[in-house]
C-alpha positions in Angstrom: 95.1 6.6 -42.6 94.2 8.4 -39.5 95.5 7.6 -35.8 92.2 7.0 -34.8 91.3 4.2 -37.5 94.7 2.6 -36.6 94.0 2.5 -32.9 90.4 1.3 -33.8 91.9 -1.6 -35.8 94.2 -2.5 -33.2 91.6 -2.7 -30.5 89.4 -5.0 -33.1 92.6 -7.2 -33.5 93.2 -7.1 -29.5 89.7 -8.4 -29.3 90.1 -11.2 -31.5 92.8 -12.6 -30.1 90.7 -12.6 -26.8 88.6 -15.4 -28.6 91.3 -17.8 -29.6 91.1 -19.7 -26.1 87.4 -20.4 -26.6 88.0 -21.1 -30.2 90.8 -23.7 -29.1 88.4 -24.8 -26.5 85.6 -25.5 -29.0 87.9 -27.1 -31.4 89.5 -29.6 -29.0 86.5 -30.6 -27.1 83.7 -30.1 -29.5 84.8 -30.8 -32.9 87.7 -33.1 -32.2 85.5 -35.6 -30.4 82.9 -35.1 -33.4 85.3 -35.9 -36.0 86.8 -38.7 -34.1 83.2 -40.4 -34.0 83.5 -40.6 -37.8 87.1 -42.1 -37.5 86.4 -44.6 -34.8 83.3 -45.8 -37.1 85.8 -47.2 -39.6 87.8 -49.2 -37.0 87.8 -52.4 -35.2 88.5 -51.6 -31.9 87.6 -53.7 -28.7 88.8 -51.0 -26.2 91.7 -48.2 -25.2 93.9 -51.3 -24.2 93.9 -52.8 -27.8 95.4 -51.7 -31.0 92.8 -50.5 -33.7 92.2 -52.0 -37.0 90.9 -50.0 -40.0 88.2 -51.7 -41.7 86.7 -49.1 -43.9 82.8 -49.7 -44.1 82.2 -53.2 -42.5 81.1 -51.6 -39.1 78.4 -50.1 -41.4 77.4 -53.2 -43.1 77.5 -54.9 -39.7 75.2 -52.3 -37.8 72.7 -52.0 -40.5 72.2 -55.8 -40.8 71.6 -56.2 -37.2 68.1 -56.6 -35.7 69.0 -55.0 -32.5 69.8 -51.8 -34.3 66.4 -51.7 -36.2 64.6 -52.4 -32.5 66.6 -49.4 -31.2 65.6 -47.3 -34.0 62.1 -48.0 -33.6 62.0 -47.6 -29.9 63.8 -44.5 -30.3 61.2 -43.1 -32.9 58.6 -44.4 -30.6 60.1 -42.6 -27.2 60.2 -39.1 -28.7 57.0 -39.4 -30.8 54.8 -40.4 -27.8 56.8 -38.3 -25.1 57.4 -34.9 -26.5 53.8 -34.4 -28.2 52.8 -35.3 -24.6 55.1 -33.3 -22.7 55.3 -29.9 -24.3 51.2 -29.3 -24.4 50.7 -30.7 -21.0 53.7 -28.7 -19.7 52.5 -25.4 -21.5 49.3 -26.0 -19.8 50.6 -26.4 -16.4 53.1 -23.6 -17.1 50.0 -21.3 -17.9 48.2 -22.3 -14.8 51.4 -21.3 -12.9 51.2 -17.7 -14.7 47.8 -17.2 -13.4 49.0 -17.4 -9.8 46.5 -19.7 -8.3 46.5 -20.3 -4.4 49.5 -22.0 -3.2 51.2 -21.5 -6.7 54.8 -20.9 -5.1 54.1 -24.7 -3.6 53.3 -25.9 -7.0 56.2 -24.6 -8.4 58.5 -26.2 -6.0 56.4 -29.4 -6.4 56.7 -29.3 -10.2 60.4 -28.5 -10.2 61.5 -31.2 -7.6 61.2 -34.3 -10.1 63.9 -32.8 -12.2 66.2 -32.1 -9.4 66.4 -35.9 -8.2 69.6 -37.8 -9.4 68.7 -40.5 -12.2 70.3 -43.1 -9.8 67.6 -42.1 -7.2 65.2 -41.9 -9.8 65.7 -45.5 -10.9 65.7 -46.8 -7.3 62.4 -45.3 -6.8 60.9 -46.6 -9.9 62.5 -50.0 -9.5 60.5 -50.4 -6.2 57.5 -48.8 -7.2 56.9 -50.9 -10.4 58.4 -54.1 -9.3 55.8 -57.2 -9.2 55.2 -56.5 -5.4 55.6 -53.0 -5.6 53.5 -49.8 -5.1 51.6 -49.8 -8.3 50.4 -53.4 -8.5 49.8 -53.1 -4.8 47.4 -50.2 -5.6 45.8 -52.1 -8.5 45.2 -55.4 -6.1 43.4 -52.8 -3.4 41.3 -51.4 -6.3 40.2 -54.9 -7.2 42.2 -54.8 -10.6 44.7 -57.6 -10.1 44.2 -58.7 -13.9 46.1 -55.5 -14.8 49.0 -56.1 -12.4 52.1 -56.9 -14.3 55.9 -57.0 -14.0 56.1 -53.5 -15.6 59.8 -53.3 -16.3 59.9 -57.1 -17.1 57.3 -57.4 -19.6 57.9 -56.8 -23.3 54.7 -55.0 -23.6 54.9 -52.5 -21.0 58.9 -51.8 -20.6 59.1 -49.1 -23.0 55.7 -47.4 -22.2 57.0 -47.4 -18.5 60.1 -45.8 -19.4 58.4 -43.1 -21.3 56.0 -42.5 -18.5 58.9 -41.8 -16.3 60.6 -39.7 -18.7 57.4 -37.6 -18.5 57.1 -37.6 -14.7 60.7 -36.0 -14.6 60.2 -33.4 -17.3 56.6 -32.1 -17.6 56.9 -30.2 -14.2 60.3 -28.9 -14.9 59.3 -27.7 -18.2 56.1 -26.1 -16.8 58.1 -24.0 -14.5 60.3 -22.7 -17.3 56.9 -22.0 -19.4 55.6 -20.0 -16.5 58.7 -17.6 -16.0 58.4 -17.0 -19.9 54.9 -16.4 -19.6 55.5 -14.0 -16.7 57.4 -11.6 -19.4 54.0 -10.9 -21.4 52.5 -7.8 -21.4 49.6 -7.9 -18.8 47.4 -5.7 -21.0 47.3 -8.2 -24.0 45.9 -10.9 -21.7 43.6 -8.4 -19.8 42.2 -7.3 -23.1 41.5 -10.9 -24.4 39.8 -11.5 -21.2 37.6 -8.3 -21.8 36.8 -9.4 -25.1 35.1 -12.5 -23.7 37.8 -15.0 -24.3 37.7 -17.8 -21.8 40.8 -19.2 -20.1 41.5 -22.1 -23.0 41.1 -19.5 -25.7 43.4 -17.1 -23.9 45.9 -19.6 -23.5 46.0 -21.1 -26.9 45.1 -18.2 -29.2 46.7 -15.3 -27.2 49.4 -16.5 -25.1 50.9 -19.5 -27.0 51.5 -17.6 -30.3 53.3 -14.9 -28.3 55.8 -17.5 -26.6 55.7 -19.7 -29.7 59.9 -19.2 -30.4 60.3 -20.2 -26.7 57.7 -23.1 -27.0 60.3 -24.4 -30.2 63.4 -23.9 -28.1 62.3 -26.0 -25.2 60.8 -28.5 -27.5 64.1 -28.8 -29.3 65.9 -29.1 -25.9 63.5 -31.9 -24.7 63.7 -33.7 -27.6 67.5 -33.9 -27.6 67.5 -34.5 -23.8 65.1 -37.7 -24.5 66.9 -38.7 -27.4 70.4 -38.5 -26.0 70.1 -39.2 -22.3 67.8 -42.3 -22.1 70.4 -44.7 -21.6 70.9 -44.0 -18.0 67.5 -45.0 -17.0 67.5 -47.9 -19.3 70.8 -49.2 -17.9 69.5 -48.9 -14.2 66.0 -50.3 -14.9 65.6 -52.7 -18.0 69.3 -52.9 -19.4 67.4 -52.8 -22.8 65.3 -55.5 -22.2 63.2 -57.7 -22.1 65.1 -58.8 -25.4 65.5 -55.7 -27.1 61.8 -54.2 -26.2 63.3 -51.3 -24.4 66.9 -50.6 -26.2 67.2 -47.2 -27.8 70.1 -45.7 -30.0 71.7 -44.0 -27.0 71.5 -47.2 -24.6 72.8 -49.3 -27.8 75.7 -47.0 -28.0 76.7 -47.5 -24.6 76.1 -51.2 -24.5 78.5 -51.9 -27.5 81.2 -49.5 -26.5 81.5 -50.5 -22.8 79.5 -53.7 -22.1 80.5 -55.6 -25.5 83.5 -53.7 -26.2 82.9 -52.8 -29.8 83.7 -49.4 -30.4 83.3 -49.2 -34.0 79.9 -50.5 -34.0 78.7 -48.0 -31.1 80.2 -45.1 -33.1 78.1 -45.7 -36.2 75.1 -46.1 -34.1 76.6 -42.6 -32.7 76.7 -41.1 -36.1 72.9 -42.5 -36.9 71.9 -40.8 -33.4 73.5 -37.3 -34.4 71.7 -37.4 -38.0 68.4 -38.4 -36.2 68.9 -35.5 -33.5 69.8 -33.2 -36.7 66.5 -34.2 -38.5 64.7 -33.8 -35.6 65.7 -30.5 -34.6 65.0 -29.4 -38.5 61.4 -31.0 -38.2 60.4 -29.4 -34.9 61.7 -25.9 -36.4 59.6 -26.5 -39.3 56.5 -27.5 -37.5 56.9 -24.6 -34.9 57.8 -21.8 -37.1 56.7 -18.3 -35.8 54.4 -16.1 -37.7 57.1 -13.7 -38.5 58.9 -16.4 -40.2 55.8 -17.5 -42.1 55.4 -14.2 -43.5 58.9 -13.4 -44.7 
């Protein structure tokens, strides 16, 4: 073996050793908690101050027989099934509009981006006031002579979940639109110009030319927004409805929090956490299948 090969092998081993800290970090803070979730799901454990007791699959039986869990699944499915199909197309259209650089597009970019920069606690305070029985929405309806439409939006079982979805859309559409505009700006200008010269209108250019060219990015943002909506809804629900009225706005992510911290049933919460994880993985595969790129379809 030549000295050059020996030195190359030593360099490769040195580079591999440099990855050890990151692998340890990944194992401790990613794989470790994930494995712990499955272990805790088999325990009866009130909190860290109490001694856990192994009970096997008892928590699974308890969770799947609980009507609250069934309501949480239904609400989570409704949430992502409504929010994502509305958010992504709307954000793409707004992003394409920004990409065309209309008058004042820089100001529009800031306005679109701003809701995503507002903290969740501030967002909760804003909408708690706006949607209260004497708040801005009902006041506007009264001014327009639509008093019959007024309701306690966050305290009505028929509107609580829909209101939370609307807030999610308000926070996410503009942020995602700016990201789409940034991606569209990297497209070859001559392709868009050629489509316009051939007589394609704005809608046709947007959906039949620009959209297929950024489909991989659309898929990535759809996955991210799906996971964001699915896993982070607990904070807003905690601030505005606490899962109510009844279980009308209880989602899986909120149920994990409520059982772990409010009701001190860590085993139950981690069973729900496992279901939430599986739901997220299934959703990712579904999005990937629905938004396959043309190159993947022809392989």
